[in-house]
C-alpha positions as CSV (number, residue, x, y, z in Angstrom):
1,X,20.1,-65.7,-13.9
2,X,17.4,-66.2,-11.2
3,X,15.5,-63.1,-10.4
4,X,13.6,-63.6,-7.0
5,X,12.0,-61.4,-4.5
6,X,13.2,-60.8,-1.1
7,X,10.0,-62.2,0.2
8,X,10.4,-65.7,-1.3
9,X,14.1,-66.0,-0.4
10,X,13.1,-65.1,3.2
11,X,10.7,-67.8,3.1
12,X,13.2,-70.5,2.0
13,X,15.8,-69.3,4.5
14,X,13.3,-69.3,7.2
15,X,12.2,-72.8,6.3
16,X,16.0,-73.8,6.1
17,X,16.4,-72.5,9.5
18,X,13.3,-73.9,11.2
19,X,14.2,-77.5,9.7
20,X,17.8,-77.4,11.0
21,X,19.7,-79.7,11.6
22,X,17.7,-81.6,9.1
23,X,17.7,-80.5,5.6
24,X,14.5,-78.4,4.3
25,X,13.2,-78.7,0.9
26,X,10.4,-77.3,-1.3
27,X,9.5,-75.6,-4.6
28,X,8.6,-72.1,-5.8
29,X,6.2,-72.5,-8.6
30,X,5.6,-69.9,-11.3
31,X,3.4,-69.6,-14.4
32,X,4.2,-72.1,-17.2
33,X,6.8,-70.8,-19.6
34,X,7.7,-68.0,-17.1
35,X,11.1,-67.8,-15.4
36,X,9.5,-65.8,-12.6
37,X,9.0,-67.6,-9.2
38,X,5.7,-66.5,-7.4
39,X,4.3,-69.3,-4.9
40,X,6.2,-70.7,-2.3
41,X,5.5,-74.3,-1.4
42,X,7.5,-75.7,1.8
43,X,7.5,-79.7,1.5
44,X,8.5,-82.2,3.9
45,X,11.8,-84.0,3.6
46,X,10.7,-87.5,3.8
47,X,14.2,-88.7,5.0
48,X,14.3,-86.4,8.0
49,X,18.0,-86.1,7.7
50,X,20.9,-83.6,8.1
51,X,22.9,-85.0,5.0
52,X,19.9,-86.0,2.5
53,X,16.6,-84.9,1.1
54,X,13.8,-86.4,-0.5
55,X,10.3,-85.2,-1.3
56,X,7.4,-87.3,0.2
57,X,6.1,-88.9,-3.0
58,X,2.4,-88.4,-2.0
59,X,3.0,-84.8,-1.2
60,X,5.0,-84.2,-4.4
61,X,2.2,-85.7,-6.5
62,X,-0.4,-83.3,-4.7
63,X,2.0,-80.4,-5.3
64,X,2.7,-81.3,-8.9
65,X,-1.2,-81.7,-9.6
66,X,-2.0,-78.5,-7.9
67,X,0.8,-76.9,-10.3
68,X,-1.0,-78.4,-13.2
69,X,-4.2,-77.1,-12.2
70,X,-3.0,-73.6,-11.7
71,X,-1.0,-73.7,-15.1
72,X,2.4,-73.5,-13.3
73,X,5.5,-75.3,-13.2
74,X,8.4,-75.5,-10.8
75,X,10.5,-72.5,-11.3
76,X,12.7,-73.0,-8.3
77,X,13.5,-76.2,-6.4
78,X,15.3,-75.7,-3.1
79,X,16.8,-77.5,-0.2
80,X,19.3,-76.8,2.7
81,X,22.7,-78.1,3.3
82,X,23.4,-78.1,7.0
83,X,27.1,-78.5,7.4
84,X,28.5,-77.7,4.0
85,X,28.6,-75.0,1.5
86,X,25.4,-74.3,-1.0
87,X,26.7,-76.7,-3.7
88,X,25.0,-79.5,-5.2
89,X,26.0,-83.0,-3.9
90,X,26.4,-85.8,-6.3
91,X,23.3,-87.1,-5.2
92,X,21.6,-83.9,-5.7
93,X,22.8,-83.9,-9.2
94,X,21.6,-87.5,-9.8
95,X,18.2,-86.7,-8.5
96,X,17.9,-83.2,-10.5
97,X,15.0,-84.1,-12.9
98,X,13.6,-80.6,-13.9
99,X,15.8,-79.1,-16.6
100,X,14.1,-75.9,-16.7
101,X,14.4,-75.4,-12.9
102,X,16.5,-73.1,-10.7
103,X,18.1,-75.4,-8.2
104,X,18.7,-73.3,-5.0
105,X,20.8,-74.4,-2.1
106,X,20.7,-72.7,1.4
107,X,23.7,-73.5,3.6
108,X,22.7,-73.3,7.4
109,X,26.0,-74.2,8.6
110,X,26.6,-70.6,9.9
111,X,23.6,-69.3,12.0
112,X,24.6,-65.7,11.1
113,X,25.2,-65.9,7.3
114,X,22.5,-66.6,4.7
115,X,24.5,-68.4,2.0
116,X,22.2,-68.7,-1.1
117,X,23.4,-70.0,-4.5
118,X,21.2,-71.0,-7.5
119,X,22.4,-73.7,-10.2
120,X,21.0,-75.1,-13.4
121,X,21.4,-78.8,-13.5
122,X,21.0,-80.6,-16.9
123,X,22.0,-84.1,-18.0
124,X,24.3,-84.1,-14.9
125,X,26.2,-80.7,-15.7
126,X,26.1,-78.1,-13.0
127,X,26.2,-74.4,-13.8
128,X,26.0,-71.8,-11.2
129,X,24.1,-68.7,-12.1
130,X,23.9,-65.3,-10.5
131,X,21.1,-64.5,-8.1
132,X,19.3,-61.1,-8.3
133,X,17.1,-60.4,-5.1
134,X,14.4,-57.7,-5.7
135,X,12.6,-55.8,-3.0
136,X,9.1,-56.6,-4.4
137,X,7.6,-59.5,-5.9
138,X,8.1,-59.7,-9.6
139,X,5.1,-59.5,-11.6
140,X,4.2,-62.1,-14.2
141,X,3.4,-60.8,-17.6
142,X,-0.1,-61.0,-18.8
């Protein structure tokens, strides 16, 4: 299950809506070994496409280095789908390289509905998981 604050969900949705009709993408980092997403990082879709996303390699290197410096890891990797449901495409599945991450998809096909779903993607196998949205930011232990 993904447990995530309303604030972080709102940031993902706002980013997805702002980049529409292109897909938006980014990560939410959290402390290493924790399953708690805490730090929102909107990223650039290097493809600038309504049907595909790819992190800019230079930006991704900077973001991952910053996570390393902060003893963080990518807890959530998110992107939007602009005209289809929030379900991973074959391309999304083939590019999923963080086995411990929650892959969150936001569909912006309906401007009045926030469709948010989360998946675990490991070795090409997709498993949908429940999303619990909490009113305040979760506090990392320790």
